[in-house]
mmCIF file of the C-alpha atoms, coordinates in Angstrom:
data_MODEL
# 
_entry.id   MODEL 
# 
loop_
_atom_site.group_PDB 
_atom_site.id 
_atom_site.type_symbol 
_atom_site.label_atom_id 
_atom_site.label_alt_id 
_atom_site.label_comp_id 
_atom_site.label_asym_id 
_atom_site.label_entity_id 
_atom_site.label_seq_id 
_atom_site.pdbx_PDB_ins_code 
_atom_site.Cartn_x 
_atom_site.Cartn_y 
_atom_site.Cartn_z 
_atom_site.occupancy 
_atom_site.B_iso_or_equiv 
_atom_site.pdbx_formal_charge 
_atom_site.auth_seq_id 
_atom_site.auth_comp_id 
_atom_site.auth_asym_id 
_atom_site.auth_atom_id 
_atom_site.pdbx_PDB_model_num 
ATOM 1  C CA . MET A 1 1  ? 9.326   -2.292  6.591   1.00 0.00 ? 1  MET A CA 1 
ATOM 2  C CA . THR A 1 2  ? 11.170  -3.433  3.387   1.00 0.00 ? 2  THR A CA 1 
ATOM 3  C CA . ASP A 1 3  ? 13.108  -1.115  1.388   1.00 0.00 ? 3  ASP A CA 1 
ATOM 4  C CA . SER A 1 4  ? 10.918  -0.952  -1.253  1.00 0.00 ? 4  SER A CA 1 
ATOM 5  C CA . TRP A 1 5  ? 8.678   1.497   0.283   1.00 0.00 ? 5  TRP A CA 1 
ATOM 6  C CA . ASN A 1 6  ? 9.728   4.961   -0.212  1.00 0.00 ? 6  ASN A CA 1 
ATOM 7  C CA . HIS A 1 7  ? 9.235   7.101   3.217   1.00 0.00 ? 7  HIS A CA 1 
ATOM 8  C CA . ARG A 1 8  ? 7.945   10.817  2.045   1.00 0.00 ? 8  ARG A CA 1 
ATOM 9  C CA . GLN A 1 9  ? 7.813   13.896  3.455   1.00 0.00 ? 9  GLN A CA 1 
ATOM 10 C CA . ARG A 1 10 ? 5.480   17.252  3.468   1.00 0.00 ? 10 ARG A CA 1 
ATOM 11 C CA . PRO A 1 11 ? 2.817   15.371  3.720   1.00 0.00 ? 11 PRO A CA 1 
ATOM 12 C CA . GLU A 1 12 ? 4.153   12.219  5.475   1.00 0.00 ? 12 GLU A CA 1 
ATOM 13 C CA . ARG A 1 13 ? 3.439   9.370   3.750   1.00 0.00 ? 13 ARG A CA 1 
ATOM 14 C CA . LEU A 1 14 ? 4.965   5.641   2.332   1.00 0.00 ? 14 LEU A CA 1 
ATOM 15 C CA . GLU A 1 15 ? 4.692   4.887   -1.382  1.00 0.00 ? 15 GLU A CA 1 
ATOM 16 C CA . ARG A 1 16 ? 5.537   2.071   -3.459  1.00 0.00 ? 16 ARG A CA 1 
ATOM 17 C CA . ARG A 1 17 ? 4.783   0.843   -6.975  1.00 0.00 ? 17 ARG A CA 1 
ATOM 18 C CA . LEU A 1 18 ? 4.291   -2.833  -7.739  1.00 0.00 ? 18 LEU A CA 1 
ATOM 19 C CA . GLU A 1 19 ? 4.811   -4.220  -11.223 1.00 0.00 ? 19 GLU A CA 1 
ATOM 20 C CA . PHE A 1 20 ? 2.994   -7.581  -12.505 1.00 0.00 ? 20 PHE A CA 1 
ATOM 21 C CA . GLY A 1 21 ? 2.986   -10.248 -15.075 1.00 0.00 ? 21 GLY A CA 1 
ATOM 22 C CA . GLY A 1 22 ? -0.390  -9.463  -16.558 1.00 0.00 ? 22 GLY A CA 1 
ATOM 23 C CA . TYR A 1 23 ? -3.568  -8.332  -15.791 1.00 0.00 ? 23 TYR A CA 1 
ATOM 24 C CA . ASP A 1 24 ? -4.568  -11.620 -13.854 1.00 0.00 ? 24 ASP A CA 1 
ATOM 25 C CA . ALA A 1 25 ? -2.085  -10.978 -11.230 1.00 0.00 ? 25 ALA A CA 1 
ATOM 26 C CA . THR A 1 26 ? -2.558  -7.256  -10.908 1.00 0.00 ? 26 THR A CA 1 
ATOM 27 C CA . ARG A 1 27 ? -6.429  -7.994  -10.456 1.00 0.00 ? 27 ARG A CA 1 
ATOM 28 C CA . LEU A 1 28 ? -5.783  -10.489 -7.634  1.00 0.00 ? 28 LEU A CA 1 
ATOM 29 C CA . PHE A 1 29 ? -3.683  -8.551  -5.970  1.00 0.00 ? 29 PHE A CA 1 
ATOM 30 C CA . LEU A 1 30 ? -5.850  -5.931  -5.873  1.00 0.00 ? 30 LEU A CA 1 
ATOM 31 C CA . GLU A 1 31 ? -8.840  -8.442  -4.368  1.00 0.00 ? 31 GLU A CA 1 
ATOM 32 C CA . ARG A 1 32 ? -6.032  -9.469  -1.671  1.00 0.00 ? 32 ARG A CA 1 
ATOM 33 C CA . LEU A 1 33 ? -5.798  -5.780  -0.949  1.00 0.00 ? 33 LEU A CA 1 
ATOM 34 C CA . GLU A 1 34 ? -9.238  -4.911  -0.619  1.00 0.00 ? 34 GLU A CA 1 
ATOM 35 C CA . ALA A 1 35 ? -9.667  -8.268  2.010   1.00 0.00 ? 35 ALA A CA 1 
ATOM 36 C CA . LEU A 1 36 ? -7.038  -6.466  3.927   1.00 0.00 ? 36 LEU A CA 1 
ATOM 37 C CA . SER A 1 37 ? -8.121  -2.973  3.764   1.00 0.00 ? 37 SER A CA 1 
ATOM 38 C CA . GLN A 1 38 ? -11.693 -4.312  5.171   1.00 0.00 ? 38 GLN A CA 1 
ATOM 39 C CA . GLN A 1 39 ? -10.398 -6.460  7.701   1.00 0.00 ? 39 GLN A CA 1 
ATOM 40 C CA . THR A 1 40 ? -7.666  -3.661  9.351   1.00 0.00 ? 40 THR A CA 1 
ATOM 41 C CA . GLY A 1 41 ? -10.077 -0.758  8.109   1.00 0.00 ? 41 GLY A CA 1 
ATOM 42 C CA . ARG A 1 42 ? -6.846  1.228   6.619   1.00 0.00 ? 42 ARG A CA 1 
ATOM 43 C CA . PHE A 1 43 ? -7.477  1.968   2.686   1.00 0.00 ? 43 PHE A CA 1 
ATOM 44 C CA . PRO A 1 44 ? -4.477  3.403   0.953   1.00 0.00 ? 44 PRO A CA 1 
ATOM 45 C CA . ASP A 1 45 ? -4.668  5.711   -2.213  1.00 0.00 ? 45 ASP A CA 1 
ATOM 46 C CA . ILE A 1 46 ? -4.201  3.412   -5.084  1.00 0.00 ? 46 ILE A CA 1 
ATOM 47 C CA . SER A 1 47 ? -3.759  4.144   -8.628  1.00 0.00 ? 47 SER A CA 1 
ATOM 48 C CA . PHE A 1 48 ? -3.004  1.037   -11.629 1.00 0.00 ? 48 PHE A CA 1 
ATOM 49 C CA . GLY A 1 49 ? -3.276  -0.064  -14.728 1.00 0.00 ? 49 GLY A CA 1 
ATOM 50 C CA . ARG A 1 50 ? -3.107  -3.441  -16.359 1.00 0.00 ? 50 ARG A CA 1 
ATOM 51 C CA . THR A 1 51 ? -0.010  -4.663  -15.413 1.00 0.00 ? 51 THR A CA 1 
ATOM 52 C CA . TYR A 1 52 ? 1.210   -1.971  -12.177 1.00 0.00 ? 52 TYR A CA 1 
ATOM 53 C CA . VAL A 1 53 ? -0.357  -0.561  -8.859  1.00 0.00 ? 53 VAL A CA 1 
ATOM 54 C CA . ASN A 1 54 ? 0.932   2.432   -7.037  1.00 0.00 ? 54 ASN A CA 1 
ATOM 55 C CA . LEU A 1 55 ? 0.144   2.634   -3.221  1.00 0.00 ? 55 LEU A CA 1 
ATOM 56 C CA . THR A 1 56 ? 0.195   5.349   -0.954  1.00 0.00 ? 56 THR A CA 1 
ATOM 57 C CA . VAL A 1 57 ? -0.354  4.344   2.938   1.00 0.00 ? 57 VAL A CA 1 
ATOM 58 C CA . ARG A 1 58 ? -0.859  8.090   4.897   1.00 0.00 ? 58 ARG A CA 1 
ATOM 59 C CA . PRO A 1 59 ? -1.309  8.042   8.546   1.00 0.00 ? 59 PRO A CA 1 
ATOM 60 C CA . LEU A 1 60 ? -4.827  8.132   9.662   1.00 0.00 ? 60 LEU A CA 1 
ATOM 61 C CA . GLU A 1 61 ? -4.495  11.414  11.087  1.00 0.00 ? 61 GLU A CA 1 
ATOM 62 C CA . GLU A 1 62 ? -3.628  14.380  8.847   1.00 0.00 ? 62 GLU A CA 1 
ATOM 63 C CA . GLY A 1 63 ? -0.254  15.653  10.055  1.00 0.00 ? 63 GLY A CA 1 
ATOM 64 C CA . GLU A 1 64 ? 0.604   13.078  12.162  1.00 0.00 ? 64 GLU A CA 1 
ATOM 65 C CA . ALA A 1 65 ? 4.099   11.228  11.634  1.00 0.00 ? 65 ALA A CA 1 
ATOM 66 C CA . VAL A 1 66 ? 4.337   7.655   9.691   1.00 0.00 ? 66 VAL A CA 1 
ATOM 67 C CA . GLY A 1 67 ? 4.588   4.949   12.229  1.00 0.00 ? 67 GLY A CA 1 
ATOM 68 C CA . ASP A 1 68 ? 3.973   1.852   13.567  1.00 0.00 ? 68 ASP A CA 1 
ATOM 69 C CA . ALA A 1 69 ? 0.166   1.358   12.331  1.00 0.00 ? 69 ALA A CA 1 
ATOM 70 C CA . GLU A 1 70 ? 1.215   2.127   8.895   1.00 0.00 ? 70 GLU A CA 1 
ATOM 71 C CA . HIS A 1 71 ? 4.891   0.117   8.800   1.00 0.00 ? 71 HIS A CA 1 
ATOM 72 C CA . ALA A 1 72 ? 2.313   -2.787  10.128  1.00 0.00 ? 72 ALA A CA 1 
ATOM 73 C CA . PHE A 1 73 ? -0.035  -2.092  7.099   1.00 0.00 ? 73 PHE A CA 1 
ATOM 74 C CA . VAL A 1 74 ? 2.771   -2.207  4.715   1.00 0.00 ? 74 VAL A CA 1 
ATOM 75 C CA . ALA A 1 75 ? 4.330   -5.281  5.927   1.00 0.00 ? 75 ALA A CA 1 
ATOM 76 C CA . ALA A 1 76 ? 1.225   -6.787  5.732   1.00 0.00 ? 76 ALA A CA 1 
ATOM 77 C CA . VAL A 1 77 ? 0.597   -5.646  2.182   1.00 0.00 ? 77 VAL A CA 1 
ATOM 78 C CA . ASP A 1 78 ? 4.107   -7.369  1.273   1.00 0.00 ? 78 ASP A CA 1 
ATOM 79 C CA . ALA A 1 79 ? 2.993   -10.373 2.773   1.00 0.00 ? 79 ALA A CA 1 
ATOM 80 C CA . LEU A 1 80 ? 0.045   -10.525 0.333   1.00 0.00 ? 80 LEU A CA 1 
ATOM 81 C CA . LEU A 1 81 ? 2.823   -11.107 -2.898  1.00 0.00 ? 81 LEU A CA 1 
# 
């Protein structure tokens, strides 16, 4: 995992804010993220605006700790950039 993801507690999760130069770049990233999510079956919580995307990745099971599966997914997200 890169330093750009924040590991939060209560509940366990990984968070990151991504900044883009404009709407087209934001939309392109969201389209790539959709394809990744469909491929992996992992669907992060997303909020976004014209030039940013906030992502939250939680463990699949509530109450579980962030583990290898979450770290692998965020690495795949990073590779989209």
